[in-house]
ZAMARGU-4260 file (C-alpha; in steps of 0.2 Angstrom, whole numbers, plus 5000, padded with zeros to 4 digits):
<rodrens>
0) 5489/4975/5481 | 5472/4968/5485 | 5472/4953/5500 | 5466/4936/5497 | 5450/4941/5511
5) 5447/4957/5501 | 5445/4948/5486 | 5434/4936/5493 | 5424/4949/5501 | 5419/4957/5485
10) 5414/4940/5478 | 5404/4936/5492 | 5395/4955/5490 | 5393/4953/5471 | 5384/4934/5475
15) 5374/4943/5489 | 5367/4957/5477 | 5364/4944/5463 | 5354/4935/5473 | 5346/4947/5483
20) 5342/4962/5470 | 5324/4961/5463 | 5326/4961/5444 | 5345/4961/5445 | 5354/4955/5428
25) 5372/4946/5427 | 5381/4958/5415 | 5400/4956/5410 | 5403/4976/5409 | 5397/4976/5427
30) 5409/4963/5433 | 5425/4971/5424 | 5420/4988/5430 | 5419/4979/5449 | 5436/4971/5446
35) 5445/4987/5439 | 5441/4998/5454 | 5446/4985/5466 | 5461/4985/5457 | 5463/5004/5456
40) 5460/5005/5474 | 5471/4990/5480 | 5487/5000/5475 | 5492/5016/5485 | 5486/5030/5473
45) 5477/5021/5459 | 5468/5029/5447 | 5455/5023/5434 | 5443/5031/5422 | 5430/5021/5417
50) 5417/5023/5405 | 5403/5016/5407 | 5387/5016/5398 | 5368/5017/5404 | 5363/4999/5409
55) 5382/4996/5415 | 5376/4996/5434 | 5389/5008/5439 | 5382/5013/5456 | 5381/4994/5463
60) 5399/4991/5453 | 5407/5003/5464 | 5401/5000/5480 | 5403/4982/5478 | 5421/4985/5475
65) 5423/5003/5485 | 5414/4998/5500 | 5424/4981/5503 | 5441/4989/5500 | 5437/5005/5511
70) 5432/4993/5526 | 5448/4981/5525 | 5460/4996/5523 | 5451/5007/5537 | 5448/5023/5524
75) 5433/5032/5521 | 5424/5031/5503 | 5418/5047/5497 | 5406/5048/5482 | 5405/5063/5473
80) 5390/5067/5461 | 5387/5083/5451 | 5369/5083/5452 | 5357/5083/5468 | 5346/5068/5459
85) 5359/5057/5459 | 5365/5061/5476 | 5347/5057/5482 | 5347/5041/5474 | 5364/5035/5480
90) 5356/5041/5499 | 5340/5034/5498 | 5341/5018/5487 | 5356/5012/5480 | 5367/5012/5498
95) 5355/5006/5509 | 5351/4992/5498 | 5368/4987/5497 | 5371/4988/5515 | 5355/4978/5520
100) 5359/4965/5506 | 5377/4963/5512 | 5372/4963/5532 | 5382/4977/5534 | 5381/4993/5547
105) 5389/5008/5541 | 5386/5025/5545 | 5383/5036/5529 | 5382/5054/5527 | 5374/5066/5513
110) 5387/5081/5512 | 5381/5097/5503 | 5387/5116/5503 | 5384/5127/5517 | 5371/5137/5505
115) 5361/5122/5504 | 5355/5122/5522 | 5345/5133/5533 | 5354/5145/5542 | 5344/5147/5560
120) 5350/5165/5564 | 5346/5171/5547 | 5329/5165/5549 | 5326/5171/5565 | 5332/5188/5558
125) 5320/5188/5542 | 5305/5183/5551 | 5307/5195/5564 | 5313/5210/5553 | 5295/5210/5542
130) 5283/5224/5549 | 5269/5226/5538 | 5276/5220/5523 | 5290/5237/5522 | 5307/5235/5519
135) 5316/5235/5537 | 5331/5237/5545 | 5339/5235/5563 | 5345/5247/5577 | 5343/5264/5569
140) 5355/5257/5554 | 5340/5255/5546 | 5347/5261/5528 | 5364/5250/5529 | 5358/5233/5536
145) 5342/5232/5527 | 5336/5214/5525 | 5323/5215/5512 | 5328/5221/5496 | 5310/5223/5492
150) 5294/5224/5502 | 5290/5204/5506 | 5276/5196/5497 | 5263/5186/5508 | 5269/5171/5500
155) 5287/5175/5507 | 5280/5178/5524 | 5269/5161/5521 | 5284/5152/5518 | 5294/5161/5532
160) 5282/5156/5546 | 5281/5139/5537 | 5300/5136/5538 | 5302/5141/5555 | 5286/5132/5561
165) 5293/5116/5555 | 5311/5118/5560 | 5308/5123/5579 | 5294/5109/5579 | 5309/5098/5572
170) 5297/5092/5558 | 5311/5097/5545 | 5330/5096/5548 | 5337/5113/5538 | 5339/5104/5521
175) 5334/5117/5507 | 5332/5103/5495 | 5319/5097/5507 | 5311/5112/5513 | 5291/5110/5517
180) 5289/5126/5508 | 5294/5132/5492 | 5307/5148/5494 | 5310/5160/5483 | 5325/5167/5474
185) 5323/5182/5485 | 5319/5174/5500 | 5333/5159/5499 | 5349/5169/5502 | 5342/5178/5519
190) 5339/5161/5527 | 5354/5151/5521 | 5372/5158/5522 | 5391/5156/5515 | 5406/5152/5524
195) 5410/5172/5526 | 5393/5176/5533 | 5395/5161/5546 | 5403/5165/5563 | 5403/5147/5570
200) 5405/5142/5587 | 5401/5161/5592 | 5385/5159/5583 | 5370/5157/5597 | 5363/5144/5586
205) 5378/5134/5584 | 5372/5117/5592 | 5355/5120/5584 | 5362/5124/5565 | 5358/5111/5550
210) 5375/5113/5542 | 5386/5110/5559 | 5374/5095/5562 | 5378/5089/5546 | 5397/5091/5547
215) 5396/5081/5563 | 5387/5066/5553 | 5400/5065/5539 | 5416/5067/5553 | 5407/5050/5558
220) 5402/5041/5542 | 5411/5028/5534 | 5402/5032/5516 | 5400/5050/5512 | 5390/5055/5497
225) 5395/5074/5492 | 5393/5086/5476 | 5408/5089/5467 | 5408/5107/5470 | 5412/5104/5489
230) 5423/5090/5485 | 5433/5100/5474 | 5431/5116/5486 | 5438/5104/5502 | 5453/5098/5489
235) 5459/5117/5485 | 5460/5123/5505 | 5476/5123/5513 | 5477/5106/5525 | 5487/5102/5535
240) 5508/5099/5534 | 5507/5110/5519 | 5495/5098/5510 | 5478/5101/5501 | 5462/5095/5509
245) 5454/5088/5523 | 5446/5104/5530 | 5427/5101/5527 | 5429/5081/5522 | 5441/5069/5527
250) 5459/5070/5522 | 5463/5062/5506 | 5475/5051/5511 | 5461/5043/5521 | 5449/5043/5506
255) 5444/5033/5492 | 5438/5046/5480 | 5422/5040/5466 | 5417/5054/5456 | 5404/5047/5448
260) 5396/5060/5431 | 5414/5062/5431 | 5414/5073/5414 | 5408/5088/5424 | 5425/5086/5436
265) 5437/5096/5423 | 5424/5112/5420 | 5420/5112/5440 | 5438/5113/5443 | 5442/5128/5432
270) 5425/5137/5439 | 5433/5135/5456 | 5447/5147/5450 | 5438/5159/5440 | 5433/5177/5448
275) 5424/5192/5440 | 5422/5209/5447 | 5406/5219/5443 | 5415/5238/5443 | 5399/5250/5446
280) 5392/5239/5462 | 5409/5237/5468 | 5410/5254/5472 | 5393/5255/5478 | 5396/5241/5488
285) 5412/5250/5497 | 5402/5266/5500 | 5389/5255/5509 | 5403/5245/5516 | 5410/5262/5524
290) 5392/5265/5534 | 5393/5249/5543 | 5410/5253/5546 | 5404/5266/5556 | 5391/5257/5563
295) 5405/5245/5571 | 5417/5256/5578 | 5402/5265/5586 | 5393/5248/5593 | 5413/5240/5599
300) 5415/5258/5608 | 5433/5258/5600 | 5445/5271/5595 | 5456/5257/5584 | 5452/5242/5576
305) 5463/5233/5567 | 5477/5245/5571 | 5467/5259/5562 | 5457/5272/5568 | 5439/5275/5560
310) 5447/5290/5549 | 5461/5280/5543 | 5450/5264/5539 | 5439/5277/5528 | 5453/5281/5518
315) 5457/5264/5515 | 5440/5260/5507 | 5441/5278/5500 | 5457/5272/5490 | 5450/5258/5486
320) 5436/5265/5478 | 5444/5277/5468 | 5458/5264/5460 | 5441/5254/5455 | 5436/5271/5447
325) 5452/5274/5439 | 5453/5256/5431 | 5435/5257/5424 | 5439/5275/5418 | 5453/5267/5410
330) 5445/5251/5401 | 5431/5264/5393 | 5443/5276/5384 | 5456/5259/5379 | 5439/5249/5374
335) 5425/5256/5363 | 5413/5241/5360 | 5406/5238/5344 | 5388/5245/5345 | 5382/5231/5335
340) 5389/5217/5346 | 5375/5210/5357 | 5388/5203/5369 | 5404/5215/5369 | 5419/5207/5377
345) 5436/5212/5376 | 5448/5198/5377 | 5467/5198/5381 | 5474/5187/5367 | 5485/5173/5375
350) 5477/5181/5392 | 5489/5197/5390 | 5481/5215/5394 | 5485/5232/5390 | 5499/5237/5402
355) 5489/5251/5411 | 5480/5241/5415 | 5489/5229/5424 | 5497/5243/5433 | 5479/5247/5441
360) 5476/5227/5444 | 5493/5228/5454 | 5488/5243/5462 | 5469/5236/5466 | 5478/5218/5473
365) 5488/5228/5487 | 5474/5240/5493 | 5463/5223/5493 | 5475/5214/5504 | 5476/5229/5517
370) 5457/5231/5517 | 5454/5213/5519 | 5467/5212/5534 | 5460/5227/5542 | 5441/5221/5540
375) 5445/5205/5548 | 5450/5213/5563 | 5433/5224/5562 | 5422/5208/5559 | 5433/5200/5574
380) 5429/5214/5587 | 5410/5214/5583 | 5409/5194/5585 | 5417/5195/5601 | 5407/5206/5607
385) 5394/5202/5622 | 5376/5203/5622 | 5378/5216/5606 | 5359/5212/5602 | 5354/5212/5584
390) 5363/5224/5577 | 5380/5213/5581 | 5373/5198/5573 | 5367/5208/5557 | 5386/5216/5557
395) 5394/5202/5558 | 5385/5193/5544 | 5387/5208/5533 | 5406/5210/5537 | 5409/5192/5532
400) 5399/5194/5516 | 5410/5209/5513 | 5426/5200/5517 | 5419/5185/5505 | 5416/5197/5491
405) 5434/5208/5494 | 5443/5192/5494 | 5436/5186/5477 | 5440/5202/5470 | 5457/5203/5475
410) 5457/5183/5466 | 5453/5193/5450 | 5466/5209/5453 | 5480/5196/5458 | 5477/5185/5440
415) 5478/5200/5429 | 5493/5207/5437 | 5501/5190/5439 | 5512/5184/5426 | 5511/5166/5417
420) 5521/5152/5417 | 5530/5149/5400 | 5525/5129/5402 | 5509/5131/5405 | 5492/5137/5398
425) 5490/5157/5401 | 5474/5163/5413 | 5461/5169/5403 | 5458/5187/5406 | 5444/5199/5399
430) 5432/5212/5400 | 5412/5211/5396 | 5400/5225/5395 | 5382/5221/5403 | 5365/5227/5397
435) 5366/5238/5410 | 5383/5244/5403 | 5391/5240/5418 | 5408/5235/5415 | 5414/5217/5421
440) 5431/5212/5425 | 5436/5193/5424 | 5449/5179/5426 | 5451/5161/5424 | 5461/5145/5420
445) 5459/5138/5405 | 5463/5120/5410 | 5460/5110/5426 | 5475/5101/5421 | 5488/5109/5433
450) 5474/5112/5448 | 5471/5094/5448 | 5487/5087/5447 | 5492/5100/5464 | 5476/5093/5473
455) 5471/5076/5470 | 5481/5065/5459 | 5494/5060/5470 | 5488/5067/5485 | 5471/5054/5487
460) 5473/5037/5493 | 5464/5030/5478 | 5452/5038/5464 | 5439/5033/5452 | 5432/5043/5438
465) 5417/5034/5430 | 5402/5042/5420 | 5393/5036/5402 | 5403/5046/5392 | 5421/5050/5395
470) 5430/5047/5377 | 5429/5051/5360 | 5424/5034/5355 | 5434/5026/5367 | 5450/5038/5365
475) 5454/5046/5382 | 5466/5060/5376 | 5455/5073/5377 | 5448/5070/5395 | 5465/5066/5400
480) 5471/5083/5395 | 5457/5092/5403 | 5462/5083/5419 | 5479/5081/5419 | 5478/5063/5422
485) 5493/5054/5429 | 5501/5042/5416 | 5499/5028/5425 | 5480/5029/5425 | 5470/5014/5418
490) 5457/5019/5406 | 5443/5009/5400 | 5428/5009/5388 | 5415/4997/5392 | 5403/4991/5379
495) 5384/4995/5381 | 5375/4979/5388 | 5360/4982/5377 | 5358/4977/5360 | 5359/4996/5352
500) 5361/4990/5335 | 5344/4980/5335 | 5335/4994/5348 | 5341/5009/5340 | 5342/5017/5320
505) 5355/5034/5318 | 5345/5044/5302 | 5354/5058/5296 | 5340/5064/5283 | 5345/5074/5266
510) 5345/5092/5272 | 5350/5105/5261 | 5357/5116/5273 | 5372/5119/5284 | 5371/5125/5301
515) 5381/5140/5298 | 5367/5146/5287 | 5356/5150/5304 | 5341/5156/5295 | 5341/5143/5282
520) 5343/5130/5294 | 5331/5135/5306 | 5317/5134/5291 | 5324/5117/5288 | 5324/5109/5305
525) 5306/5117/5307 | 5300/5108/5291 | 5307/5093/5295 | 5300/5092/5311 | 5282/5096/5307
530) 5284/5083/5291 | 5292/5069/5299 | 5291/5068/5319 | 5277/5058/5326 | 5268/5072/5336
535) 5257/5058/5346 | 5273/5050/5352 | 5284/5055/5367 | 5300/5065/5358 | 5315/5076/5363
540) 5323/5089/5352 | 5338/5094/5356 | 5347/5113/5353 | 5364/5121/5354 | 5357/5138/5355
545) 5340/5148/5364 | 5340/5158/5346 | 5338/5144/5336 | 5326/5135/5348 | 5313/5149/5349
550) 5316/5152/5330 | 5308/5136/5325 | 5296/5136/5339 | 5291/5154/5331 | 5289/5145/5313
555) 5280/5128/5317 | 5260/5126/5315 | 5252/5132/5330 | 5244/5114/5332 | 5260/5107/5334
560) 5267/5122/5346 | 5253/5117/5358 | 5261/5098/5359 | 5279/5108/5365 | 5287/5111/5380
565) 5301/5120/5378 | 5315/5122/5391 | 5312/5137/5399 | 5293/5140/5399 | 5293/5131/5417
570) 5303/5123/5427 | 5312/5107/5422 | 5306/5095/5434 | 5287/5102/5430 | 5290/5101/5410
575) 5294/5083/5412 | 5280/5079/5424 | 5267/5086/5411 | 5277/5079/5396 | 5274/5062/5406
580) 5257/5064/5410 | 5253/5067/5394 | 5262/5055/5385 | 5255/5041/5397 | 5237/5048/5392
585) 5241/5045/5373 | 5241/5064/5370 | 5258/5066/5362 | 5271/5077/5370 | 5288/5085/5363
590) 5301/5092/5374 | 5313/5106/5367 | 5327/5108/5376 | 5345/5116/5377 | 5361/5106/5382
595) 5355/5102/5400 | 5342/5092/5392 | 5356/5082/5383 | 5362/5073/5400 | 5353/5064/5414
600) 5336/5065/5406 | 5329/5047/5409 | 5312/5044/5398 | 5312/5026/5396 | 5300/5018/5384
605) 5284/5029/5374 | 5290/5043/5385 | 5305/5045/5371 | 5306/5037/5355 | 5313/5050/5344
610) 5328/5060/5348 | 5331/5075/5336 | 5349/5082/5338 | 5347/5100/5327 | 5367/5102/5326
615) 5383/5096/5331 | 5387/5102/5350 | 5403/5111/5345 | 5407/5123/5358 | 5403/5142/5357
620) 5418/5149/5347 | 5418/5165/5356 | 5419/5158/5373 | 5435/5166/5380 | 5441/5152/5392
625) 5441/5142/5376 | 5447/5154/5365 | 5462/5158/5375 | 5467/5139/5377 | 5465/5137/5360
630) 5478/5152/5355 | 5489/5143/5368 | 5488/5126/5359 | 5491/5134/5342 | 5507/5144/5350
635) 5513/5126/5353 | 5510/5121/5335 | 5495/5109/5340 | 5476/5110/5334 | 5465/5113/5345
640) 5447/5110/5334 | 5456/5091/5333 | 5462/5089/5350 | 5449/5099/5359 | 5434/5103/5348
645) 5430/5087/5340 | 5433/5075/5354 | 5422/5087/5366 | 5409/5087/5352 | 5409/5067/5350
650) 5408/5066/5369 | 5391/5076/5369 | 5385/5068/5354 | 5387/5051/5361 | 5378/5059/5377
655) 5364/5066/5368 | 5362/5051/5359 | 5362/5041/5376 | 5344/5049/5380 | 5335/5036/5370
660) 5340/5018/5375 | 5338/5016/5392 | 5333/4999/5396 | 5333/4980/5386 | 5315/4983/5380
665) 5318/5002/5373 | 5314/5004/5355 | 5318/5022/5343 | 5328/5032/5331 | 5341/5047/5333
670) 5339/5057/5320 | 5353/5071/5316 | 5349/5085/5308 | 5367/5091/5302 | 5376/5085/5287
675) 5392/5089/5293 | 5396/5073/5300 | 5393/5066/5281 | 5402/5082/5273 | 5416/5087/5285
680) 5432/5076/5285 | 5430/5074/5303 | 5412/5069/5302 | 5416/5052/5298 | 5428/5049/5313
685) 5412/5056/5324 | 5398/5044/5317 | 5411/5028/5321 | 5413/5035/5338 | 5395/5034/5339
690) 5387/5017/5349 | 5384/5004/5336 | 5367/5008/5331 | 5358/5004/5314 | 5363/5018/5303
695) 5352/5028/5287 | 5362/5041/5281 | 5352/5049/5267 | 5358/5054/5251 | 5356/5071/5244
700) 5347/5075/5228
</rodrens>
């Protein structure tokens, strides 16, 4: 339990924020959140899930409680977000404000994944490799150590020069999110690195490395802001004493965790365990890897590496390549995709694949393990050389990336070859056929619950998850199942501080068609928008599919199309900037977007006076992860539509509605062009779960 001194410190911190923060408004919901965060962190392993709508003041609430409890307990406070934008807001505004107003000196660090930092070694290699715009290799192994997949463009040369100049002059710290020059998709992977491609302390650039500089700052920091992917990556690494985590970030038992934007955690945890193998590309990569192995034996001048001669190593790679080709042959013989299917997929029912495929996977799992052990020794021999020059650097990087790639492939084969526990959901296992006719083999967990129970709950000193939308109208069962929430966790849904009934209206027009009549529904959406949307104002129209967005855009009158900014036509930030500019100039602008525009978009006041939701956001029924989980629930006599689909669609619908009212002065309407909320049995429950907007539900003729 919290000591009285800690409680007093929290009260004093709140008072200083109240009195010193410009524009501060006392809100009951914020006060309640401060108390619940403090209570959760005050008990060992405490867990709280807090749904706090827009306007609550979430970040200041968890800082007031979290910073003070962490200081008194001598723990680290780690705030994990899902977006770079929120990380920057916390590091550049919220945390400095909090510390300044409370007279606290504390070290703050922003922790990002390795790929978000410049690799000085790779920057030098990329810059030095340019030779009159042609593809360039290294030291006689040009065909195998080529750096440029296509000739560099003038803009790439310019960007390389600018990055190098800014970094050498210490005008830039190597954070790729703040790069002094725009970096193309071709160039970015060339000047960054992954864990596999990094040689750590063996690298000549180690002391100048931005990634390791950031890691040193994290080690010293009392408050750490990180993205959720990095936190989950750390939690799933074997740590000390057979536990989990504490490899990249502080040890879980010494850390108080706040997961802001917590509705992303389950999906990101599932993604951590997902794997895929592109069959044709994998065989091609093994052939290229064989030539690099020859280069390594030649460079190190050793007859045996990892106890294998060059001929024995070649044979190992050939075995692995042959096994991949045999599995691909068996899949193509056993599965004949429907030619009319635009995205062909074979999914194992309840995660079970044909036995011949499983046998191949067992062999690939075994061979992959042997190749990994041997290549690790080959890479070590290359890295430990003295003065191997540019070829040594390039080979070390290539072998690291190859090890990473083969490790991920082996994870897929291990998942295909393994059996599932009787009392847990099975893994999803499936195959897809790309537009290039390449087979891709996949595996994934279908629930994050088991993983988070193993690595987070019970290991952390305390955990708070918060977001504007975590429940379905105050019911947290769906979220609790998705993250494996402990039975004793506190769940709390706070009321909005805004007068939603007075500020916003929810309209359900008398549509004649339902979304399953795709063409007719698209036509009716078009007609409604053309006749009823105020095209001289700021609007947001949300779609659940790119196909329907494009269809509506094709059917709209050209004068209105000119006022539309559709997701994908430009970068998101540029689209929003142009939208804001036109609305503020009185020209009117309407954003057309998909799911990513339905959350995190902040368009206050006139920038968004109408939000149109064209369809209830139910998950795609062909999603192999969701379909496998649904099968498992059905096998247990449970109803996946009621337990999973409806709560998740309700949560997303609430999230979409949240784009409208961003402060006390906003006014506007939300229009739902999907009559299923009126005609289907589940619809009334979804409407009831939405915030208390004024409702206008038209009767059909």
